LOMAR-311517 format. One line per 4 residues: number of its first residue (from 1); for each residue y, z, x of N, C-alpha, C. Coordinates in Angstrom, 2 decimals. Atoms other than C-alpha are relative to their C-alpha. Example, Ala and Ser with C-alpha at 12.3 -4.5 7.8 and 13.67 -1.06 7.14 Angstrom:
2
1> -1.19,0.00,0.89,-4.50,7.80,12.30,1.20,0.00,0.90  -1.19,-0.06,-0.82,-1.06,7.14,13.67,1.09,0.73,-0.77;
This chain:
294
1> -1.09,-0.11,0.87,-0.35,-0.23,0.01,1.87,0.20,0.85  -1.11,0.35,-0.89,3.32,-1.23,1.52,1.06,1.35,-0.34  -0.63,-1.18,0.98,6.32,1.32,1.44,0.68,-0.52,-0.67  -1.03,0.43,0.89,8.41,-1.03,-0.50,-0.47,0.60,-1.48;
5> 0.28,-0.53,1.43,5.91,-0.17,-3.37,0.11,1.33,-0.52  -0.76,-0.97,0.38,6.75,3.15,-3.09,1.64,0.02,-0.64  -1.23,0.15,0.65,10.45,2.55,-3.80,-0.31,-0.63,-1.27  0.01,0.84,1.66,9.63,-0.07,-6.58,-0.44,1.06,-1.24;
9> 0.55,-0.65,1.32,7.58,2.82,-8.36,1.04,0.83,-0.50  -0.92,-0.63,0.02,10.64,5.08,-8.06,1.09,-0.54,-0.86  -0.82,1.03,0.99,12.93,2.22,-9.49,-0.29,-0.14,-0.97  0.12,0.70,0.50,11.20,1.74,-11.62,-0.96,1.10,-1.50;
13> -0.15,-1.07,1.26,10.98,5.10,-13.68,1.44,0.06,-0.64  -1.16,0.01,1.26,13.19,5.21,-16.79,0.65,1.53,0.14  -0.59,-1.40,0.35,14.12,8.86,-16.78,1.29,0.20,0.73  -1.81,-0.07,-0.65,17.82,9.85,-16.56,0.08,1.23,0.62;
17> 0.15,-1.31,-0.78,18.19,11.67,-14.27,1.68,0.48,0.68  -1.50,-0.63,-0.43,22.51,11.75,-14.19,-0.40,1.64,-0.78  -0.14,-1.06,-0.19,23.08,15.48,-14.11,0.75,0.35,-1.83  -0.27,-0.27,1.40,25.19,15.41,-17.82,-1.31,-0.56,-0.68;
21> 1.02,0.37,0.66,21.93,13.76,-19.06,-0.93,1.05,-0.35  1.38,-0.75,-0.09,19.13,16.39,-18.03,1.14,1.12,-0.62  -0.95,-1.03,0.67,21.83,18.82,-19.27,-0.17,0.00,-1.75  -0.02,0.11,1.67,22.11,17.74,-22.65,-1.72,-0.11,-0.78;
25> 1.20,0.60,0.78,18.34,16.43,-22.80,-0.93,1.85,0.34  0.42,-1.21,0.19,17.47,20.41,-21.85,0.37,0.52,-1.17  0.02,-0.90,1.06,19.49,21.97,-24.54,-0.29,-0.78,-1.20  0.39,0.41,1.01,18.11,19.38,-26.88,-1.20,0.65,-0.64;
29> 1.13,-0.05,-0.10,14.88,20.03,-26.10,-0.58,1.95,-0.10  0.30,-1.69,0.29,15.21,24.51,-26.38,0.74,-0.12,-1.55  -0.93,-0.28,1.65,16.93,24.21,-29.81,-1.02,0.76,-0.96  1.13,-0.59,0.62,13.40,25.13,-30.99,-0.88,1.28,0.28;
33> 0.47,-1.48,-1.23,13.05,28.17,-28.43,-0.41,0.99,-0.62  -0.06,-1.07,0.53,13.51,30.44,-30.64,-1.65,0.32,-1.55  0.98,0.28,0.79,10.72,29.40,-33.13,-1.71,0.40,0.46  1.11,-0.46,-0.50,8.29,29.84,-30.39,-0.30,1.39,0.57;
37> -0.13,-1.59,-0.54,8.88,33.56,-29.55,-0.89,0.58,-1.03  1.16,-0.28,0.72,5.46,34.67,-31.45,-1.29,0.27,0.95  0.84,-0.66,-0.21,2.54,36.06,-31.00,-1.08,-0.88,0.75  0.98,0.90,-0.07,0.14,33.16,-30.90,0.05,-1.09,1.28;
41> -0.33,0.72,-1.15,2.16,31.48,-28.11,0.11,1.04,1.40  0.14,-1.16,-1.44,2.21,34.73,-26.01,-1.12,-0.34,0.62  1.52,-0.16,0.29,-1.41,34.59,-26.42,-0.15,-1.32,0.96  0.67,0.90,-1.12,-1.89,30.97,-24.91,1.25,0.00,1.30;
45> -0.49,0.17,-1.00,0.46,31.29,-22.30,-0.77,1.41,1.07  1.66,-0.74,-1.15,-1.82,34.45,-20.67,-0.70,-1.04,0.44  1.17,0.73,-0.97,-4.09,32.01,-20.65,0.02,-1.21,0.48  -0.46,1.18,-0.93,-2.12,29.57,-18.80,0.48,0.12,0.99;
49> -0.53,-0.68,-1.47,-1.29,31.86,-15.78,-1.05,-0.39,0.99  0.70,-0.65,-1.55,-2.44,31.66,-12.12,0.40,1.19,0.15  0.11,-1.41,-0.07,-2.64,35.13,-11.69,0.23,0.41,1.29  -0.41,0.15,-1.87,-1.07,35.16,-7.85,0.49,1.05,0.91;
53> -0.62,-0.79,-1.13,-1.06,37.34,-4.86,0.10,-0.54,1.45  -0.17,0.92,-1.55,0.42,35.60,-1.80,1.01,0.98,0.67  -0.77,-1.06,-0.70,1.54,38.71,0.27,-0.32,0.01,1.53  0.56,0.35,-0.89,1.23,38.72,4.01,-0.58,1.36,0.10;
57> 0.74,-1.36,0.46,-0.30,42.50,2.81,-1.61,-0.19,-0.32  1.29,-0.09,0.90,-3.32,40.39,1.36,-0.75,0.06,1.01  1.20,-0.44,-0.95,-6.30,41.62,2.78,-1.20,-0.66,-0.46  1.54,0.08,0.99,-10.29,41.37,1.49,-0.41,0.89,-0.52;
61> 0.01,-1.32,0.86,-10.10,44.43,0.40,0.95,-0.21,-1.48  -1.10,0.15,0.86,-7.01,43.82,-1.65,0.03,-0.70,-0.94  0.53,1.11,0.64,-7.72,40.69,-2.83,-0.88,-0.08,-0.96  1.01,-0.33,0.24,-11.22,42.16,-3.88,0.75,0.69,-1.15;
65> -0.40,-0.95,0.79,-9.23,44.50,-6.12,0.88,-0.90,-0.59  -1.03,0.64,0.81,-6.58,42.06,-7.60,-1.21,-0.54,-0.73  0.88,0.68,1.11,-10.04,39.83,-8.73,-0.59,1.31,-1.19  0.74,-0.43,1.06,-11.56,43.06,-10.26,0.66,0.74,-1.15;
69> -1.16,-0.10,1.14,-8.81,43.47,-12.63,-0.24,-0.81,-1.15  0.13,0.89,0.90,-9.11,40.30,-14.03,-1.80,0.33,-0.55  1.65,-0.57,0.26,-13.19,41.56,-14.15,0.27,1.12,-1.47  0.11,-1.52,1.06,-12.16,44.79,-16.35,1.12,-0.27,-0.93;
73> 0.22,0.06,1.20,-10.01,42.92,-18.70,-0.08,-0.62,-0.85  0.81,0.65,0.74,-12.38,40.90,-19.93,-0.49,1.37,-0.92  0.39,-0.78,1.37,-13.64,44.02,-21.40,0.92,0.67,-0.43  -0.60,-0.50,0.58,-10.83,46.19,-21.70,0.77,-0.74,-1.09;
77> -0.55,1.27,1.53,-9.00,43.40,-24.06,-1.09,-1.54,-0.05  1.09,1.36,0.44,-12.07,40.92,-25.53,0.72,-0.59,-0.77  -0.61,1.06,1.31,-9.63,39.71,-28.15,1.14,-0.57,0.91  -1.48,1.34,-0.94,-7.02,38.18,-25.55,-0.96,-1.11,0.77;
81> 0.46,1.82,-0.73,-7.66,34.64,-23.60,0.24,1.27,1.70  -0.29,-0.14,-1.78,-8.07,35.46,-19.42,0.70,-0.86,0.08  -0.17,0.92,-0.06,-6.37,34.13,-17.91,-0.51,-0.98,1.25  0.73,1.46,-0.35,-6.46,30.28,-16.20,-0.61,0.02,1.46;
85> 0.14,0.18,-1.27,-6.84,30.98,-12.61,0.43,1.17,1.01  -0.77,-0.87,-0.53,-6.30,33.37,-9.66,0.00,-0.52,1.50  0.22,0.58,-0.95,-4.88,32.18,-7.12,0.42,1.01,1.04  0.07,-0.72,-1.10,-4.66,33.26,-3.48,0.14,-1.31,1.43;
89> -0.07,0.64,-1.66,-4.08,32.08,0.39,-1.69,-0.74,0.28  1.01,0.50,-0.59,-7.22,29.79,1.51,-1.08,0.48,0.56  1.07,-0.69,-0.72,-8.78,32.13,3.44,-0.89,1.25,-0.78  0.40,-0.95,0.69,-9.23,34.48,0.64,-0.76,-0.37,-1.25;
93> 1.16,0.09,0.98,-11.29,32.26,-1.45,-1.74,0.29,-0.35  1.64,-0.53,0.33,-14.80,33.26,-1.00,0.24,1.57,-0.30  -0.65,-0.98,0.84,-13.21,36.48,-1.67,-0.15,0.07,-1.43  0.39,-0.47,0.82,-12.56,36.19,-4.72,-1.38,-0.85,-0.97;
97> 1.22,0.24,0.13,-15.90,34.14,-5.33,-0.81,0.48,-0.37  1.20,-1.23,-0.47,-17.93,36.81,-4.44,-0.24,0.92,-0.71  -0.01,-1.11,0.77,-16.21,39.40,-6.52,0.38,-0.59,-1.68  -0.30,0.23,1.01,-15.02,37.54,-9.74,-1.19,-0.46,-1.40;
101> 0.97,-0.33,1.43,-17.40,38.05,-12.88,0.03,-0.98,-1.24  -0.35,0.56,0.84,-15.81,36.12,-15.38,0.29,-1.42,0.00  0.52,1.22,-0.51,-16.57,32.86,-16.30,1.25,-0.82,-0.63  -1.20,0.10,0.37,-13.90,30.49,-17.35,1.70,-0.11,1.07;
105> -1.48,-0.77,-1.12,-11.29,31.85,-14.42,-0.24,-1.23,1.01  0.01,0.83,-1.41,-11.06,29.44,-11.68,0.47,0.44,0.79  -0.45,-0.69,-1.63,-10.30,30.00,-7.88,0.95,-1.03,0.47  -1.29,0.69,-0.31,-6.83,28.71,-7.38,0.48,0.33,1.80;
109> -0.90,-0.21,-1.54,-5.79,28.51,-3.31,1.54,-1.00,0.12  -0.88,1.19,-0.99,-2.94,27.53,-1.58,0.10,-0.13,1.43  1.09,0.30,-0.83,-3.52,25.49,1.23,0.96,-1.05,0.83  -0.31,0.61,-0.53,-2.39,23.09,3.68,1.57,-0.20,0.55;
113> -2.00,-0.16,-0.82,0.92,24.57,5.80,1.02,0.24,-1.50  -0.88,-1.04,0.50,1.75,26.65,2.87,0.75,0.96,0.76  -0.49,0.92,1.02,4.68,26.91,2.13,1.07,-0.51,0.24  -1.15,0.94,-0.41,6.61,24.86,4.19,-0.28,-1.81,0.46;
117> 0.71,1.33,-0.38,3.74,21.73,5.06,0.52,-0.51,1.19  -0.51,0.36,-1.29,5.26,22.16,8.29,-1.50,-0.02,1.20  1.06,-0.08,-1.43,1.94,21.18,10.78,-0.94,-1.21,-0.73  0.34,1.32,-0.12,-0.20,18.61,11.45,-0.75,-0.12,-1.16;
121> 0.34,0.17,1.58,-1.85,16.56,8.56,-1.50,0.72,0.65  1.64,-0.60,-0.45,-5.61,17.47,10.95,-0.13,1.28,-0.82  -0.03,-1.24,0.68,-4.71,21.19,9.96,0.06,0.09,-1.69  0.00,-0.12,1.48,-3.96,20.43,6.28,-1.42,-0.27,-0.54;
125> 1.20,0.53,0.22,-6.94,18.54,6.20,-1.26,1.08,-0.36  0.76,-0.69,-0.30,-9.06,20.91,7.43,0.15,1.37,-0.89  -0.22,-1.50,0.35,-7.79,24.43,5.93,-0.33,-0.89,-1.76  0.40,0.26,1.53,-7.90,22.31,2.04,-2.11,0.05,0.08;
129> 1.19,0.09,0.20,-11.87,21.17,3.06,-0.75,1.10,0.18  0.48,-2.08,-0.35,-12.48,25.12,4.30,0.11,0.50,-1.69  0.17,-0.45,1.02,-11.32,25.97,0.97,-0.74,-0.13,-0.79  0.98,0.25,1.26,-13.25,24.10,-1.43,-1.41,0.38,0.77;
133> 1.01,-0.13,-0.36,-16.28,24.71,0.74,-0.28,1.55,-0.24  -0.02,-1.96,0.02,-15.84,28.84,0.44,0.48,-0.09,-1.93  0.11,-0.21,1.28,-15.29,28.19,-3.34,0.72,-0.74,-1.29  -1.26,0.30,0.98,-11.79,27.10,-4.72,-0.41,-1.07,-0.25;
137> 0.14,1.19,0.75,-11.83,24.82,-7.20,0.84,-0.56,-0.71  -1.94,0.62,0.02,-7.68,23.95,-7.56,0.04,0.61,1.36  -0.83,0.07,-1.42,-5.85,23.55,-4.61,1.52,-0.74,-0.58  -1.40,0.18,0.25,-2.28,23.77,-4.73,0.64,-0.16,1.72;
141> -0.63,0.33,-1.65,-0.19,22.00,-1.55,1.71,-0.40,-0.50  -1.50,0.46,-0.28,3.33,21.25,-0.33,0.29,-1.18,0.11  -0.15,1.23,-0.50,4.85,18.18,-0.34,1.15,0.26,0.94  -1.06,0.22,-1.62,6.41,17.24,3.21,1.31,-0.66,-0.72;
145> -1.72,0.30,0.75,10.00,17.70,1.49,1.02,-0.88,1.89  -0.38,1.21,-0.88,10.98,16.46,5.34,0.30,-1.99,-0.20  -0.10,1.65,0.18,9.69,12.98,4.98,0.65,-0.62,-1.46  -1.04,0.24,1.35,10.97,13.24,1.23,1.43,-0.81,0.64;
149> -1.32,-0.03,-0.43,14.50,13.50,2.75,0.16,-1.27,0.65  -0.26,1.15,-0.52,13.94,10.87,4.99,-0.22,-1.29,-0.12  0.44,0.70,0.70,12.49,8.81,2.57,-1.30,-0.98,0.52  0.94,0.56,-1.09,9.27,7.93,4.99,-1.03,0.60,-1.16;
153> 1.53,-0.67,1.21,7.04,8.04,1.76,-1.50,-1.38,0.44  0.79,0.68,0.15,4.58,5.74,3.08,-1.19,1.60,0.84  0.69,-1.17,-0.62,3.66,8.50,5.65,-0.18,1.21,-1.31  -0.02,-0.75,0.98,4.08,11.27,2.55,-0.95,-0.19,-0.89;
157> 0.80,0.12,1.06,2.21,9.45,0.35,-1.53,0.05,0.58  1.53,-0.10,-0.52,-0.78,8.71,2.58,-0.59,1.65,0.42  0.49,-1.57,-0.17,-1.06,12.47,3.45,-0.48,0.92,-1.18  -0.01,-0.53,1.12,-1.26,13.46,-0.01,-1.21,-0.58,-1.02;
161> 0.74,1.41,0.36,-3.68,10.80,-1.00,-1.60,0.36,1.19  1.06,-0.56,-1.08,-6.01,12.38,2.43,-0.67,1.50,-0.72  0.42,-1.76,0.76,-5.49,16.30,0.53,-0.43,-0.56,-1.08  0.40,0.09,0.83,-6.29,14.55,-2.58,-1.66,-0.17,0.14;
165> 1.18,0.35,-0.04,-9.49,13.02,-1.50,-1.04,1.33,0.71  0.29,-1.70,-1.18,-10.18,16.06,0.98,-0.92,1.65,-1.53  0.47,-0.86,0.94,-10.28,18.11,-2.20,-0.93,0.00,-1.24  1.29,0.52,0.88,-13.10,16.34,-4.14,-0.12,0.52,-1.48;
169> 0.39,-0.77,0.98,-13.72,18.03,-7.19,1.26,0.96,-0.62  -0.97,-1.04,0.41,-10.89,20.48,-7.07,1.12,-0.71,-0.59  -1.27,0.51,0.16,-7.72,19.39,-8.95,0.81,0.68,0.86  -0.98,-0.55,-0.93,-4.77,19.27,-6.78,1.64,0.11,-0.80;
173> -0.88,-0.47,0.03,-1.70,20.62,-7.28,1.33,-0.14,0.72  -1.03,0.10,-1.04,1.53,19.27,-5.59,1.12,0.36,-0.56  -1.33,-0.67,0.51,4.30,21.39,-5.37,1.30,-0.66,0.84  -1.42,0.58,-0.34,7.93,19.64,-4.77,0.76,0.70,0.08;
177> -0.71,-0.66,-0.48,9.39,22.37,-3.96,1.99,-0.02,-0.84  -1.36,0.35,0.02,12.64,21.57,-6.41,0.80,1.09,0.23  -1.53,-0.11,-0.46,14.99,23.98,-5.46,0.40,-0.39,1.56  -0.11,0.66,-0.72,14.77,22.22,-2.28,1.20,-0.99,0.12;
181> -0.76,1.68,-0.26,15.82,18.96,-3.43,1.42,0.15,-0.79  -1.54,-0.15,0.13,18.89,20.29,-5.19,0.22,-1.12,-1.51  -0.44,1.16,0.39,19.15,16.76,-7.14,-0.62,-0.32,-1.13  0.67,0.83,0.98,17.82,15.61,-10.55,-0.81,-1.05,0.56;
185> 0.34,1.50,-0.88,17.14,12.21,-8.61,-1.20,0.73,1.02  0.63,-0.10,-0.50,15.53,13.79,-6.20,-1.64,0.50,-0.40  0.90,-0.66,0.81,13.39,15.87,-8.55,-0.84,-1.06,-0.60  0.89,1.07,0.25,12.36,12.73,-9.72,-1.04,-0.67,0.78;
189> 0.79,0.93,-0.71,11.52,10.71,-7.07,-1.39,0.44,1.00  1.32,-0.99,-0.59,9.34,14.07,-5.65,-1.30,-0.37,-1.33  1.60,0.53,1.29,7.19,13.44,-8.97,-0.52,-0.95,-0.36  0.17,1.11,0.09,7.15,9.81,-9.04,-1.13,0.07,1.03;
193> 0.87,0.14,-1.66,5.46,10.10,-5.16,-1.25,0.73,-0.75  1.12,-0.64,0.55,3.21,13.04,-6.24,-1.23,-0.65,-1.31  1.02,0.79,0.93,1.72,11.02,-8.87,-0.88,-0.91,0.01  0.51,1.00,0.04,1.04,8.10,-7.87,-0.54,-0.25,1.80;
197> 1.14,-0.42,-1.03,-0.57,9.72,-4.93,-1.48,0.89,-0.34  1.50,-0.56,0.75,-3.11,11.09,-7.24,0.10,1.85,-0.18  -0.15,-1.34,0.01,-1.44,14.66,-7.78,-0.67,0.19,-1.56  0.68,-0.44,1.60,-3.69,16.39,-11.06,1.15,0.92,-0.71;
201> -2.12,-0.89,0.82,0.05,18.58,-11.58,0.72,-0.07,1.23  -1.32,-0.20,-0.91,3.09,18.75,-10.14,0.37,0.82,-0.74  -0.46,-1.22,-0.20,4.38,21.88,-9.37,1.31,0.36,0.01  -1.54,-0.38,-0.06,8.17,23.52,-9.32,0.23,0.59,1.45;
205> -0.76,-0.74,-1.15,8.52,25.82,-6.56,-1.49,0.62,1.00  0.84,-1.04,-0.59,6.39,27.91,-3.86,0.38,1.25,-0.11  -0.54,-1.19,0.58,8.63,30.82,-5.00,0.35,0.63,1.59  -0.04,-1.00,-1.40,8.78,31.75,-0.90,1.32,-0.55,0.53;
209> -0.66,0.41,-0.97,11.41,29.73,0.92,1.54,-0.50,-1.03  -1.24,0.86,1.15,13.87,27.82,-1.77,0.06,0.93,-1.07  -0.02,-0.52,1.28,15.00,28.95,-5.34,-1.36,-0.36,-0.59  1.25,0.48,0.54,12.14,28.81,-7.36,0.15,-0.86,-1.32;
213> 0.28,1.30,1.03,11.53,27.03,-10.85,0.96,0.32,-0.83  -1.14,-0.17,0.74,14.40,26.28,-12.76,-0.53,-1.00,-1.38  0.19,0.53,1.52,14.48,24.53,-16.81,0.29,-1.57,0.20  -0.23,1.09,-0.47,16.33,21.96,-15.44,-1.22,-1.38,0.89;
217> 1.08,0.64,-0.66,13.54,20.97,-13.02,-1.14,-0.55,-1.18  1.19,0.50,0.87,10.84,21.05,-15.46,0.53,-1.01,-1.28  -0.75,0.93,0.98,12.92,18.97,-17.87,-0.18,-1.31,0.52  -0.06,0.93,-1.44,12.76,16.41,-14.57,-1.36,-0.50,-0.53;
221> 1.20,0.26,-0.59,9.60,16.28,-14.14,-1.05,0.09,-1.07  0.89,0.07,1.20,8.02,16.69,-17.79,0.26,-1.74,-0.17  -0.10,1.47,0.66,10.05,13.49,-18.58,-0.89,-1.14,1.35  0.73,1.34,-1.31,8.51,11.69,-15.21,-1.42,0.06,-0.41;
225> 1.59,0.41,0.73,4.96,12.84,-16.49,-0.23,-0.70,-1.09  -0.03,0.81,1.39,5.57,11.37,-19.94,-0.07,-1.54,-0.21  -0.22,1.25,-0.22,6.66,8.00,-18.33,-1.21,-0.26,0.74  0.71,0.11,-0.59,3.87,8.14,-16.08,-1.29,-0.26,-0.70;
229> 1.03,0.04,0.97,1.11,8.77,-18.75,0.24,-1.38,-0.96  0.00,1.32,0.60,2.58,5.71,-21.02,-0.52,-1.09,1.40  0.08,1.42,-0.73,2.38,3.27,-17.97,-1.45,0.07,0.50  0.76,-0.19,-0.73,-0.81,4.46,-16.29,-1.36,0.78,-1.14;
233> 1.16,-0.24,0.61,-3.29,6.36,-19.23,-0.05,1.02,0.57  0.72,-1.78,-0.37,-3.76,9.61,-17.15,1.32,1.24,-0.04  -0.79,-0.62,-0.03,-2.68,12.55,-17.61,-0.09,1.18,1.05  -0.05,-1.01,-0.78,-1.35,14.80,-15.11,0.87,0.85,-0.22;
237> -0.94,-1.42,0.68,0.01,18.65,-15.76,1.20,0.32,0.67  -1.59,-0.76,-0.43,3.17,20.79,-15.00,-0.86,1.44,-0.08  0.04,-1.14,-0.70,2.86,23.71,-13.16,1.48,0.79,-0.21  -0.95,-0.39,-0.69,5.69,26.06,-13.43,-0.37,1.41,1.09;
241> 0.55,-1.24,-0.51,6.07,28.90,-10.74,1.17,-0.24,0.80  -0.86,-0.58,-0.44,8.45,30.97,-9.03,0.96,0.62,-0.71  -0.59,-0.63,0.78,10.00,33.63,-10.55,0.27,-0.06,-1.19  -0.35,0.03,1.52,9.28,33.51,-13.91,-0.96,1.50,-0.13;
245> 0.49,-1.44,-0.10,8.66,37.02,-14.75,0.17,0.53,-1.70  -0.28,-0.40,0.94,9.86,37.54,-18.08,-1.01,-0.89,-1.36  0.36,0.69,1.39,8.33,36.54,-21.85,0.32,-1.27,-0.11  -1.20,0.86,0.68,11.56,35.04,-22.94,-0.15,-1.18,1.27;
249> -0.07,0.79,-1.16,11.34,33.14,-19.95,-0.73,-1.53,-0.12  1.50,0.65,0.22,7.74,31.93,-20.36,-0.06,-1.10,-0.90  -0.44,0.73,1.50,8.63,30.99,-23.87,0.72,-1.54,0.35  -0.71,0.64,0.29,11.14,28.56,-22.95,-0.71,-1.42,0.66;
253> 0.88,0.96,-0.44,8.89,26.34,-20.38,-0.91,-0.64,-0.80  0.99,0.36,0.98,6.37,26.28,-22.60,0.58,-0.80,-1.40  -0.34,0.80,0.94,8.84,24.85,-25.11,0.52,-1.45,0.35  -0.69,1.24,-0.89,10.53,22.22,-22.55,-1.67,-0.69,-0.13;
257> 1.36,1.05,0.04,6.53,20.81,-22.59,-0.02,0.05,-0.95  0.50,-0.18,1.33,5.87,21.18,-25.95,1.20,-1.57,-0.75  -1.02,0.73,0.41,9.25,19.35,-26.59,-0.30,-1.73,0.57  0.16,1.60,-0.63,8.73,16.51,-24.05,-0.93,-0.47,-0.02;
261> 1.28,0.16,0.31,5.33,16.04,-23.85,-0.65,0.25,-1.14  0.78,-0.03,1.17,3.48,17.07,-26.87,-0.71,1.34,-0.35  0.85,-0.98,0.09,1.49,19.62,-28.18,-1.29,-0.59,0.76  1.30,0.07,-0.88,-1.65,17.89,-26.19,0.13,0.22,1.34;
265> -0.29,-0.45,-1.09,-0.06,19.23,-23.03,-0.09,1.59,-0.02  0.33,-0.69,0.16,-0.56,22.49,-24.64,-1.05,1.08,0.23  1.30,-0.51,-0.50,-3.56,23.65,-22.64,-0.15,0.39,0.87  -0.93,-0.41,-1.71,-4.18,25.52,-19.65,-0.93,-1.54,1.27;
269> 0.53,1.43,-1.04,-6.21,21.59,-18.31,1.40,-0.02,0.42  -0.85,0.71,-0.25,-2.57,20.55,-18.52,1.15,0.92,0.50  -1.35,-0.25,-0.41,0.27,23.43,-18.29,-0.55,1.28,0.51  0.11,-1.59,-0.63,0.23,26.43,-16.16,0.98,0.80,0.53;
273> -1.03,-0.31,-0.50,2.50,28.97,-14.85,-0.45,0.97,0.92  0.76,-0.97,-1.34,1.81,30.66,-11.11,1.18,1.05,-0.49  -0.64,-1.64,-0.16,2.95,34.51,-11.53,-0.91,0.73,0.63  1.16,-1.60,-0.10,1.82,38.01,-10.89,1.12,0.73,-1.31;
277> -0.31,-1.26,0.69,4.38,40.30,-12.79,0.27,-0.69,-2.00  0.10,0.36,2.02,4.51,37.73,-16.38,-1.08,0.62,-0.32  1.45,-0.26,0.78,0.85,38.61,-17.41,0.34,1.63,-1.02  -0.15,-1.05,0.45,2.39,42.29,-17.89,1.11,-0.41,-0.99;
281> -1.15,0.50,1.06,5.45,41.01,-19.73,-0.59,-0.24,-1.49  1.10,0.42,0.77,3.16,39.16,-21.91,-0.77,0.84,-1.15  0.70,-0.93,1.04,1.07,41.83,-22.68,0.21,0.83,-0.74  -0.99,-1.15,1.11,3.82,44.27,-23.66,0.77,-0.41,-1.10;
285> -0.75,1.07,0.46,5.07,41.26,-25.69,-1.29,0.14,-1.58  0.82,-0.19,0.85,1.53,41.08,-27.49,-0.37,1.17,-0.89  0.47,-0.51,0.65,0.33,44.36,-27.93,0.92,1.31,-0.41  -0.66,-1.03,0.94,3.78,46.34,-28.63,0.59,0.83,0.70;
289> 0.32,-1.08,-1.00,3.06,48.54,-25.83,0.71,-0.29,1.56  0.12,1.17,-1.69,4.61,48.27,-22.27,-1.41,0.55,0.36  1.96,0.27,-0.83,1.56,47.53,-20.27,0.37,-0.39,1.37  -0.17,0.47,-1.45,1.63,47.47,-16.66,-1.67,-0.08,0.55;
293> 1.31,0.35,-0.48,-2.13,46.22,-16.03,-0.80,-0.22,0.82  -0.23,1.01,-1.42,-1.88,43.67,-13.13,1.17,0.58,1.36;
């Protein structure tokens, strides 16, 4: 694939990324937000969480304890859905695999030079391969933003394609680090390139270096997903991550996905929120009692 084909793919995207158009579109999408502030939506959002621990203090023991909470939750709250996945650093995939007892909870890892994507492609490939071999069945990687800003699209996309191939059966979530991109146009460009490189999800942020998720970025990304689906027939998921802690904020992301992409995307297979504290906020909203379970 020649470099100019990547430029053509970006140019062909019809999503209106003028800042005023994004602001107006987002405002319209959120007009019905209040109608989504209800228990059944909170329950769905709980089922869409990638419950995340990404700390320098993580250890085999702490990650095992973290996983045990998911096991216990299934017994303590049998009427509530479990989270979609447990998300950890790649070297802890095996710990989660050997500790997790709950069926239907995936093992997600951040890999390939997370959170900066600044290392050798060979190292990224090895990291993804080792993580999948250890039990990861979802892989989150960071797009090389430096290559994006240099418009080195061929090397950028070749790397993502290789990581997708290496992940094999595991869905690949490509983090575009929207807080570093700053403009709707760059968010559009990153989204298009990620999808044309085989991403199964596009994800807003690492939550580590730059500002995290924003509703504006979510709106642009969902617009791109919608157009890509119309052109290709392939459904790409959306994941919001980075600073989403309250039920109120989570509902707004739900509303954007619902209004832009439709009911078809309101499933954990196509919509995720990466978070740690959000689960407690949702549990509090569902039960009506202050809850600090996770």
